Wavefront OBJ file of the C-alpha trace (Angstrom):
o trace
v 35.421 -7.693 23.195
v 32.246 -6.627 21.396
v 31.577 -7.588 17.817
v 29.710 -4.311 17.267
v 31.425 -1.321 15.698
v 30.669 2.386 15.543
v 29.122 3.502 12.280
v 27.960 6.827 10.874
v 25.001 7.419 8.618
v 23.220 10.205 6.800
v 19.967 10.305 4.906
v 19.853 11.392 1.294
v 17.074 13.900 0.796
v 15.507 15.122 -2.409
v 14.701 18.828 -2.193
v 12.762 19.631 -5.366
v 12.155 23.308 -4.592
v 14.735 24.775 -2.262
v 12.641 27.887 -1.596
v 9.911 25.749 -0.026
v 12.259 23.675 2.137
v 10.283 20.460 1.611
v 12.096 17.188 1.125
v 11.611 13.472 0.584
v 13.977 10.912 2.089
v 15.391 8.889 -0.792
v 18.345 6.966 0.540
v 20.851 6.315 3.274
v 24.654 6.449 3.392
v 26.487 4.286 5.947
v 30.171 4.373 6.888
v 31.892 1.994 9.295
v 35.596 2.746 9.644
v 36.604 -0.469 11.474
v 35.078 -2.521 8.643
v 36.283 -0.147 5.860
v 32.685 -0.090 4.694
v 30.826 2.657 2.905
v 27.500 1.887 1.322
v 24.387 3.538 0.018
v 20.906 2.245 -0.614
v 18.301 4.360 -2.314
v 14.570 4.228 -2.893
v 12.739 7.050 -4.650
v 9.036 7.376 -3.909
v 8.197 9.128 -7.154
v 4.555 9.774 -6.235
v 5.590 11.509 -3.007
v 8.176 13.601 -4.844
v 5.686 14.589 -7.544
v 3.188 15.578 -4.833
v 5.737 18.161 -3.675
v 6.676 19.275 -7.175
v 4.788 17.972 -10.214
v 7.591 19.268 -12.452
v 10.405 17.446 -10.613
v 13.103 16.005 -12.880
v 12.620 12.312 -12.080
v 15.296 11.015 -14.486
v 17.785 13.533 -13.070
v 17.014 12.559 -9.482
v 17.303 8.851 -10.279
v 20.658 9.505 -11.994
v 21.959 11.462 -8.986
v 20.943 8.665 -6.599
v 22.615 6.035 -8.803
v 25.780 8.169 -8.841
v 25.887 8.138 -5.032
v 25.587 4.351 -5.035
v 28.416 4.096 -7.589
v 30.726 6.306 -5.520
v 30.054 4.156 -2.452
v 30.743 0.963 -4.382
v 34.107 2.304 -5.562
v 35.925 0.807 -8.509
v 35.836 2.203 -12.021
v 32.171 3.214 -11.743
v 33.104 5.685 -8.965
v 34.912 7.968 -11.382
v 37.493 10.223 -9.713
v 36.596 8.793 -6.303
v 37.681 5.295 -7.395
v 41.069 5.607 -5.720
v 39.766 7.083 -2.469
v 39.322 5.020 0.671
v 35.862 4.405 2.162
v 36.106 7.256 4.675
v 37.103 9.816 2.085
v 34.243 8.788 -0.216
v 31.755 9.038 2.679
v 33.040 12.493 3.704
v 32.773 13.722 0.123
v 29.188 12.453 -0.164
v 28.025 14.034 3.105
v 29.503 17.459 2.317
v 26.768 20.112 2.222
v 25.581 20.984 -1.270
v 22.819 22.961 -2.907
v 21.651 20.377 -5.406
v 18.322 18.608 -5.598
v 19.810 15.521 -3.840
v 21.331 16.562 -0.522
v 22.802 14.728 2.476
v 21.204 15.209 5.858
v 23.008 15.456 9.198
v 25.313 12.637 10.250
v 24.224 10.307 13.048
v 26.031 7.419 14.755
v 25.259 3.962 16.068
v 26.689 0.512 16.713
v 26.457 -2.438 14.364
v 27.948 -5.864 13.776
v 26.972 -5.805 10.082
v 27.135 -2.435 8.306
v 25.585 -3.765 5.087
v 22.572 -5.102 6.996
v 22.401 -1.816 8.905
v 22.216 0.047 5.615
v 19.203 -2.008 4.569
v 17.570 -1.665 8.011
v 17.925 2.123 7.951
v 16.515 2.269 4.423
v 13.440 0.341 5.561
v 13.067 2.389 8.754
v 13.702 5.912 7.438
v 13.046 5.916 3.698
v 10.545 3.275 2.569
l 1 2 3 4 5 6 7 8 9 10 11 12 13 14 15 16 17 18 19 20 21 22 23 24 25 26 27 28 29 30 31 32 33 34 35 36 37 38 39 40 41 42 43 44 45 46 47 48 49 50 51 52 53 54 55 56 57 58 59 60 61 62 63 64 65 66 67 68 69 70 71 72 73 74 75 76 77 78 79 80 81 82 83 84 85 86 87 88 89 90 91 92 93 94 95 96 97 98 99 100 101 102 103 104 105 106 107 108 109 110 111 112 113 114 115 116 117 118 119 120 121 122 123 124 125 126 127
Protein backbone atom coordinates (compact mmCIF):
# COMPACT_ATOMS: atom_id res chain seq x y z
CA UNK A 1 0.00 0.00 0.00
CA UNK A 2 1.26 3.48 -0.87
CA UNK A 3 2.11 6.01 1.79
CA UNK A 4 0.98 8.83 -0.51
CA UNK A 5 -2.49 10.32 -0.23
CA UNK A 6 -4.65 12.44 -2.50
CA UNK A 7 -4.67 16.12 -1.61
CA UNK A 8 -6.39 19.19 -3.01
CA UNK A 9 -4.98 22.68 -3.20
CA UNK A 10 -5.92 26.16 -4.32
CA UNK A 11 -3.91 29.33 -4.64
CA UNK A 12 -4.93 32.47 -2.80
CA UNK A 13 -4.87 35.42 -5.16
CA UNK A 14 -4.95 39.10 -4.38
CA UNK A 15 -7.04 40.98 -6.93
CA UNK A 16 -6.56 44.67 -6.12
CA UNK A 17 -8.73 46.03 -8.94
CA UNK A 18 -11.36 43.58 -10.09
CA UNK A 19 -12.10 45.58 -13.25
CA UNK A 20 -8.55 45.01 -14.48
CA UNK A 21 -8.48 41.28 -13.71
CA UNK A 22 -4.85 41.34 -12.56
CA UNK A 23 -3.78 39.30 -9.58
CA UNK A 24 -0.82 38.35 -7.42
CA UNK A 25 -0.47 34.87 -5.92
CA UNK A 26 -0.24 35.31 -2.16
CA UNK A 27 -0.77 31.92 -0.61
CA UNK A 28 -1.79 28.31 -0.93
CA UNK A 29 -4.49 26.22 0.75
CA UNK A 30 -3.97 22.45 1.05
CA UNK A 31 -6.49 19.81 2.13
CA UNK A 32 -5.75 16.11 2.60
CA UNK A 33 -8.81 14.18 3.74
CA UNK A 34 -7.03 10.93 4.71
CA UNK A 35 -4.75 12.91 7.03
CA UNK A 36 -7.52 15.29 8.24
CA UNK A 37 -5.19 18.10 7.28
CA UNK A 38 -6.05 21.59 6.12
CA UNK A 39 -3.34 24.20 6.02
CA UNK A 40 -2.50 27.54 4.52
CA UNK A 41 0.77 29.32 3.98
CA UNK A 42 0.89 32.88 2.74
CA UNK A 43 3.51 35.26 1.41
CA UNK A 44 2.58 38.74 0.21
CA UNK A 45 4.96 40.35 -2.26
CA UNK A 46 3.99 43.90 -1.39
CA UNK A 47 6.11 45.49 -4.13
CA UNK A 48 4.43 43.35 -6.79
CA UNK A 49 0.98 44.18 -5.42
CA UNK A 50 1.75 47.90 -5.30
CA UNK A 51 2.99 47.73 -8.90
CA UNK A 52 -0.52 46.63 -9.87
CA UNK A 53 -2.27 49.12 -7.61
CA UNK A 54 -0.30 51.77 -5.73
CA UNK A 55 -3.35 52.42 -3.54
CA UNK A 56 -3.82 48.79 -2.46
CA UNK A 57 -4.83 48.34 1.18
CA UNK A 58 -1.77 46.43 2.40
CA UNK A 59 -2.88 46.15 6.05
CA UNK A 60 -6.29 44.87 4.91
CA UNK A 61 -4.75 42.28 2.60
CA UNK A 62 -2.34 41.10 5.30
CA UNK A 63 -5.27 40.80 7.74
CA UNK A 64 -7.32 38.77 5.24
CA UNK A 65 -4.40 36.39 4.63
CA UNK A 66 -3.84 35.94 8.38
CA UNK A 67 -7.56 35.17 8.77
CA UNK A 68 -7.28 32.35 6.22
CA UNK A 69 -4.35 30.88 8.13
CA UNK A 70 -6.33 31.08 11.39
CA UNK A 71 -9.33 29.29 9.88
CA UNK A 72 -7.06 26.51 8.62
CA UNK A 73 -5.40 26.15 12.01
CA UNK A 74 -8.78 25.76 13.72
CA UNK A 75 -9.20 26.25 17.43
CA UNK A 76 -10.45 29.43 19.05
CA UNK A 77 -8.63 31.66 16.54
CA UNK A 78 -10.82 30.21 13.74
CA UNK A 79 -13.92 31.96 15.03
CA UNK A 80 -17.17 30.33 13.91
CA UNK A 81 -15.23 27.74 11.90
CA UNK A 82 -13.55 26.43 15.08
CA UNK A 83 -15.96 23.52 15.39
CA UNK A 84 -15.85 22.52 11.72
CA UNK A 85 -13.79 19.61 10.47
CA UNK A 86 -10.83 20.14 8.11
CA UNK A 87 -12.84 19.43 4.95
CA UNK A 88 -15.59 21.86 5.83
CA UNK A 89 -13.08 24.63 6.59
CA UNK A 90 -11.30 24.00 3.26
CA UNK A 91 -14.59 24.05 1.30
CA UNK A 92 -15.60 27.31 2.97
CA UNK A 93 -12.24 28.91 2.12
CA UNK A 94 -12.30 27.87 -1.54
CA UNK A 95 -15.85 29.11 -2.15
CA UNK A 96 -15.89 31.81 -4.84
CA UNK A 97 -16.00 35.35 -3.49
CA UNK A 98 -15.67 38.88 -4.76
CA UNK A 99 -13.22 40.20 -2.21
CA UNK A 100 -9.67 41.38 -2.72
CA UNK A 101 -8.32 37.97 -1.54
CA UNK A 102 -9.83 35.21 -3.65
CA UNK A 103 -9.26 31.46 -4.01
CA UNK A 104 -8.22 30.09 -7.36
CA UNK A 105 -9.35 26.81 -8.92
CA UNK A 106 -8.81 23.59 -7.01
CA UNK A 107 -6.14 21.16 -8.19
CA UNK A 108 -5.16 17.70 -6.93
CA UNK A 109 -2.02 15.68 -6.33
CA UNK A 110 -0.46 12.95 -4.21
CA UNK A 111 1.62 13.50 -1.10
CA UNK A 112 3.01 11.63 1.88
CA UNK A 113 3.32 14.85 3.92
CA UNK A 114 0.63 17.50 3.39
CA UNK A 115 2.38 20.08 5.58
CA UNK A 116 5.58 19.76 3.54
CA UNK A 117 3.49 19.90 0.36
CA UNK A 118 1.99 23.18 1.52
CA UNK A 119 5.46 24.68 1.90
CA UNK A 120 6.63 23.23 -1.44
CA UNK A 121 3.65 24.71 -3.28
CA UNK A 122 4.21 28.09 -1.62
CA UNK A 123 7.81 28.10 -2.84
CA UNK A 124 6.87 26.88 -6.32
CA UNK A 125 3.78 29.01 -7.02
CA UNK A 126 3.91 32.06 -4.77
CA UNK A 127 7.43 33.09 -3.77
